[in-house]
C-alpha positions as CSV (number, residue, x, y, z in Angstrom):
1,X,-3.0,-2.4,-18.5
2,X,0.5,-3.4,-17.8
3,X,1.6,-6.1,-15.2
4,X,5.1,-6.3,-13.7
5,X,6.2,-9.2,-11.9
6,X,8.2,-9.1,-8.3
7,X,9.4,-12.2,-7.2
8,X,11.2,-11.2,-4.1
9,X,14.2,-13.2,-2.3
10,X,14.8,-14.7,1.0
11,X,16.7,-13.3,3.9
12,X,19.6,-15.4,2.9
13,X,19.8,-13.8,-0.3
14,X,20.1,-10.2,0.6
15,X,23.8,-10.3,1.4
16,X,24.7,-10.8,-2.2
17,X,22.3,-8.0,-3.4
18,X,23.6,-4.4,-4.4
19,X,21.3,-1.4,-3.8
20,X,19.8,-2.0,-7.6
21,X,19.1,-5.6,-6.8
22,X,17.3,-4.6,-3.5
23,X,15.1,-2.1,-5.2
24,X,14.2,-4.6,-8.2
25,X,12.8,-7.3,-5.6
26,X,11.4,-5.1,-2.8
27,X,10.2,-1.9,-4.6
28,X,7.9,-0.8,-7.2
29,X,8.6,2.5,-9.0
30,X,6.7,4.6,-11.7
31,X,3.3,3.3,-11.4
32,X,1.9,6.9,-11.0
33,X,2.0,8.2,-14.6
34,X,-0.6,10.7,-16.0
35,X,-3.0,8.7,-18.2
36,X,-1.7,5.4,-17.3
37,X,-2.8,2.5,-15.2
38,X,0.0,-0.1,-14.1
39,X,0.1,-3.0,-11.7
40,X,2.8,-5.2,-10.1
41,X,2.1,-9.0,-9.3
42,X,4.2,-9.7,-6.3
43,X,5.1,-13.0,-4.9
44,X,4.3,-11.9,-1.3
45,X,1.3,-13.5,-0.5
46,X,0.2,-12.7,-4.1
47,X,-0.6,-9.3,-3.5
48,X,-1.2,-7.0,-6.5
49,X,-0.1,-3.3,-6.1
50,X,-1.4,-0.9,-8.7
51,X,-1.6,2.8,-9.6
52,X,-3.6,4.8,-12.0
53,X,-4.1,8.8,-12.6
54,X,-6.8,9.1,-14.9
55,X,-6.5,12.5,-17.0
56,X,-8.5,13.3,-20.2
57,X,-9.9,9.8,-20.5
58,X,-11.1,7.2,-17.9
59,X,-8.9,4.1,-17.3
60,X,-10.6,0.5,-17.1
61,X,-9.7,-3.0,-16.3
62,X,-11.3,-6.1,-15.1
63,X,-9.8,-9.0,-17.4
64,X,-8.4,-11.8,-15.5
65,X,-5.7,-12.5,-18.4
66,X,-2.9,-11.6,-16.0
67,X,-4.0,-13.4,-13.1
68,X,-5.1,-16.6,-14.8
69,X,-8.7,-16.3,-13.9
70,X,-11.9,-15.3,-16.0
71,X,-12.0,-11.8,-14.4
72,X,-9.5,-9.9,-12.4
73,X,-11.9,-10.0,-9.5
74,X,-12.9,-13.7,-9.9
75,X,-11.0,-14.7,-6.6
76,X,-9.8,-11.2,-5.6
77,X,-10.7,-8.2,-3.4
78,X,-9.2,-4.6,-3.7
79,X,-8.8,-1.6,-1.6
80,X,-8.0,1.7,-3.6
81,X,-6.9,4.8,-1.9
82,X,-7.1,8.1,-3.6
83,X,-4.0,10.0,-2.8
84,X,-4.6,13.0,-5.4
85,X,-7.4,15.3,-6.5
86,X,-11.2,14.5,-6.3
87,X,-12.2,11.4,-8.7
88,X,-14.7,8.8,-8.9
89,X,-14.6,4.9,-9.7
90,X,-17.5,2.8,-11.4
91,X,-17.6,-0.6,-10.2
92,X,-19.9,-2.7,-12.4
93,X,-21.9,0.6,-13.5
94,X,-22.1,2.1,-10.3
95,X,-20.1,5.3,-9.7
96,X,-18.5,6.1,-6.3
97,X,-17.1,9.6,-5.6
98,X,-13.6,9.7,-3.8
99,X,-12.1,12.5,-2.3
100,X,-8.4,12.7,-1.3
101,X,-7.9,10.0,1.4
102,X,-10.9,8.2,0.9
103,X,-10.8,4.6,0.1
104,X,-12.9,2.3,-1.9
105,X,-13.3,-1.5,-1.0
106,X,-14.0,-3.6,-4.2
107,X,-15.3,-7.0,-3.3
108,X,-14.9,-10.5,-5.1
109,X,-16.8,-10.9,-8.4
110,X,-16.6,-7.5,-9.7
111,X,-16.6,-7.5,-13.5
112,X,-15.2,-4.1,-14.6
113,X,-13.8,-1.1,-12.9
114,X,-13.5,2.3,-14.4
115,X,-11.6,5.2,-13.0
116,X,-11.8,8.9,-13.6
117,X,-10.8,12.3,-12.3
118,X,-13.1,15.2,-11.7
119,X,-10.7,17.7,-13.1
120,X,-8.0,16.5,-15.6
121,X,-5.7,19.4,-14.3
122,X,-5.7,18.0,-10.7
123,X,-6.2,14.1,-11.2
124,X,-6.9,11.6,-8.8
125,X,-3.9,9.3,-8.1
126,X,-5.8,5.8,-7.4
127,X,-3.4,3.4,-5.3
128,X,-4.5,-0.1,-5.2
129,X,-3.9,-3.2,-3.1
130,X,-5.4,-6.6,-4.3
131,X,-5.1,-9.8,-2.6
132,X,-6.9,-13.5,-3.0
133,X,-10.3,-13.5,-1.3
134,X,-12.6,-16.6,-0.2
135,X,-15.7,-14.5,0.4
136,X,-18.0,-12.1,-1.2
137,X,-18.3,-8.8,0.4
138,X,-20.0,-5.8,-0.9
139,X,-18.2,-3.0,-2.3
140,X,-18.4,0.1,-0.3
141,X,-16.5,3.8,0.3
142,X,-14.7,4.5,3.5
143,X,-14.4,8.2,3.6
144,X,-11.6,9.8,5.6
145,X,-14.0,10.9,8.3
146,X,-15.3,7.0,8.7
147,X,-11.8,5.8,9.2
148,X,-10.6,4.8,12.7
149,X,-7.8,7.1,13.9
150,X,-5.2,6.1,16.6
151,X,-2.5,8.4,18.0
152,X,0.9,6.5,18.2
153,X,4.3,7.4,19.4
154,X,6.3,10.0,21.2
155,X,7.3,13.4,19.9
156,X,10.1,13.2,22.1
157,X,11.3,10.2,20.3
158,X,10.4,11.7,16.9
159,X,7.8,9.0,16.0
160,X,4.5,10.5,16.9
161,X,2.1,9.6,14.2
162,X,-1.4,9.3,13.4
163,X,-3.0,5.9,12.0
164,X,-6.1,5.8,10.1
165,X,-7.8,2.5,9.9
166,X,-9.9,1.9,6.7
167,X,-10.1,-1.5,5.6
168,X,-10.1,-3.3,9.0
169,X,-12.7,-5.6,11.0
170,X,-13.5,-2.6,13.5
171,X,-14.1,-0.2,10.4
172,X,-15.1,-1.9,7.1
173,X,-14.7,-5.7,6.5
174,X,-12.7,-7.8,4.0
175,X,-11.7,-11.1,3.8
176,X,-7.9,-11.0,4.0
177,X,-7.2,-7.1,3.3
178,X,-6.3,-4.5,5.7
179,X,-5.5,-1.0,4.5
180,X,-5.0,2.2,6.1
181,X,-2.9,5.5,6.0
182,X,-0.1,6.8,8.6
183,X,0.9,10.5,9.1
184,X,4.2,11.4,10.9
185,X,3.3,14.4,13.2
186,X,4.9,17.7,12.3
187,X,8.6,17.3,13.7
188,X,8.6,13.7,13.7
189,X,10.4,11.5,11.1
190,X,10.0,8.0,12.2
191,X,7.0,6.2,10.8
192,X,7.3,3.0,13.0
193,X,9.3,2.8,16.0
194,X,10.4,0.4,17.7
195,X,10.3,-1.7,14.5
196,X,8.5,-5.5,14.6
197,X,8.0,-8.5,12.7
198,X,4.8,-9.9,11.6
199,X,5.8,-13.5,10.3
200,X,1.9,-14.3,9.5
201,X,1.5,-11.2,7.4
202,X,3.4,-9.4,4.5
203,X,2.8,-5.7,4.1
204,X,3.1,-3.1,1.5
205,X,3.7,0.7,1.8
206,X,3.2,3.4,-0.8
207,X,4.9,6.7,0.4
208,X,3.1,9.8,-0.9
209,X,2.8,13.5,-0.1
210,X,6.4,14.2,-0.1
211,X,8.2,16.9,-2.1
212,X,10.5,16.3,-4.9
213,X,13.6,16.8,-3.1
214,X,12.7,14.5,0.1
215,X,13.2,11.0,0.8
216,X,12.3,8.3,3.1
217,X,15.1,5.9,4.3
218,X,13.3,2.6,4.6
219,X,14.9,0.0,6.7
220,X,14.2,-3.9,5.9
221,X,16.0,-7.1,6.3
222,X,16.3,-9.3,9.5
223,X,17.0,-7.7,12.9
224,X,20.6,-9.0,12.9
225,X,21.1,-8.1,9.1
226,X,19.3,-5.0,7.9
227,X,19.3,-3.2,4.7
228,X,17.8,0.2,3.4
229,X,15.9,1.6,0.4
230,X,15.8,5.2,-0.4
231,X,12.1,6.0,-1.4
232,X,10.8,8.8,-3.1
233,X,7.3,10.3,-3.7
234,X,4.8,7.6,-5.1
235,X,7.3,4.7,-4.7
236,X,6.1,1.3,-3.0
237,X,8.1,-0.8,-0.7
238,X,7.3,-4.7,-0.5
239,X,8.0,-6.1,2.8
240,X,8.1,-9.7,3.3
241,X,6.9,-11.6,6.5
242,X,10.5,-12.2,7.6
243,X,11.6,-8.4,7.5
244,X,11.5,-5.5,9.8
245,X,10.2,-2.3,8.3
246,X,10.6,1.2,9.7
247,X,11.7,4.5,8.3
248,X,12.8,8.0,8.5
249,X,12.1,10.8,6.3
250,X,14.1,14.0,5.3
251,X,10.6,15.9,5.2
252,X,7.0,15.7,5.5
253,X,5.5,12.5,4.2
254,X,2.6,9.9,4.6
255,X,2.1,6.3,3.4
256,X,-0.5,3.8,2.7
257,X,-0.2,0.5,4.3
258,X,-1.5,-2.7,3.2
259,X,-1.4,-6.4,4.6
260,X,-2.5,-9.7,4.1
261,X,-1.8,-13.2,5.3
262,X,-3.1,-15.6,8.0
263,X,-5.1,-13.2,9.9
264,X,-6.3,-9.8,10.2
265,X,-5.1,-9.2,13.8
266,X,-3.4,-5.8,13.6
267,X,-1.5,-6.4,16.9
268,X,-0.1,-10.0,16.0
269,X,3.4,-8.7,16.0
270,X,6.7,-9.7,17.4
271,X,8.3,-6.1,18.6
272,X,12.2,-6.0,18.2
273,X,14.2,-3.9,20.5
274,X,16.3,-1.1,18.9
275,X,19.5,-2.6,20.7
276,X,19.0,-5.7,18.6
277,X,19.4,-4.1,15.3
278,X,22.5,-4.3,13.2
């Protein structure tokens, strides 16, 4: 298991950053490799993002060596979204099957996690968000059908989209983690419009279901000082609480969003008018 470190930066530092610096501080690339499991420890509310693609052999983790605790889950919870083929995850010996777009919540106190694919030729893509937790909540699968679907946006403004809540107080409880999947509608390109800030929570985005040729133009920064990131399939963007976040794609795409912070109030945001962006 490899653990990258992502330290991030403040809004007063991005003026001095070239595109490569922005990518180094606010993106995680290359986590989804066949037969590999990897993590990035971020200093944005100490969220860990991870990717695993089990092929011929299962992949396992559980040690707390890289997080400074006896076990990975001694003081953490996790959400795992399957973005690929059918697979399974064993949590302390109990196996949970996950179809594409299913999510597994793993509770604090877990000792061992083993991940596998039903078909090594069409492997699962397991995307992970883990955050510090102060409560013991039972592990459970949230299927795609069990998620709460919201319809947002307007086709005339190219931002019509569906947002599926998985780990959320209205669907499946957690301590501090929120997690879901958003899909722009056919013909729409913007994933969040108008943009907003939520100073009490950070957010991570994993873009997926993109063709090799397509990209998402992800905008970040303070409303009066924006920057951009060019994002490919499987790339993860780390969005600090001080930054806006919105993106437009050159073709179809989806993304997993994960949040943590002071509360789980999804609507606790500060909208930003498009006219204020520069």
